[in-house]
N, C-alpha and C positions, 0 to 999 in steps of 0.2 A: 504494500500500500504506500502511496505517495502522500506526504503531508507537507503542506505549505505553511511555514512559520513566518509570520510577520511580526516584527517587534518595534517597540518605541522605548527609548531610554526614559526612565522616570525623571521628572524635574529634580535637579540637584545631584543626580547620580552619575553624570558623565565621567568624572574622574575615576570613580570607583569601578565603573564598567571597563574603562580603558585599562586600568591596572589589572583587574581580574583577567581580562583577555590577554594582555601582553605577558603576564606572569605565567600563562599556560595552565591556569587553575581549572579551566573548563574541561569537563569530562563528557565524552560521547558514550552513552550507556551501551552495554552489550545488546546486540540485536537491532541497533539503529545505525544507519549510515547517513552521513551528510552528503548528498549528491552535489550540492553547491550552496554558496552563501554569498550575498551581495550586501554591501554596506553603504549607507549615506551618513550624513553628519549626526543625526540623532535617531535614526531608524534603519531598518534593513529587512532582508528577506532571506529565507533559507528553504531548501527543498530537502526533506528527509525521506528516507525509505525504511519502512519497518512493518512488521506484522504484529508488533507489540506496542499498543498504545501506552502501556505503563512506562516503556522506555522514553516516549515523548514527554510524559509527565516528569520523569526523573530529570530529563535534560532541561526542561523549562524551570523546574523547581530550583535548580542551583543558581539561577539568576533572580530568584524571588526578592522583591523589594528594590531591585535595580532596573529591571526591564519588565514591561507589560507585553505579553504575547497574545496573538490571535492564532489559533491552530485550526487549519482547514484541510480536511481530506480532499485530494484532487485526483483527477484522471487525465491521462494524455488523450490525444485524438483517437488512437486505435481503441483504447478502453471505452471511451465515450461512444464511438460508433458501434461497438459491440452491444452496449446497453441499449442504444436507440433502435437497433434492429429488432 
């Protein structure tokens, strides 16, 4: 399953997020793969692949209080076409 993660840095947390990220403290949980990640000044997007939604929760929870996430299951064109048929 593909999961689109959209995030926004909470007000006043920019420096803490930068430090956490640059210090390599982020952990990708077992069973979850980041297919890609894109950054803007105060927000960003990532595409994760997993069949374990608990892994997505574990991933987002480590940023609790610093980043607000929107988690959306998504499908590519081929998957969508199969559903529509």
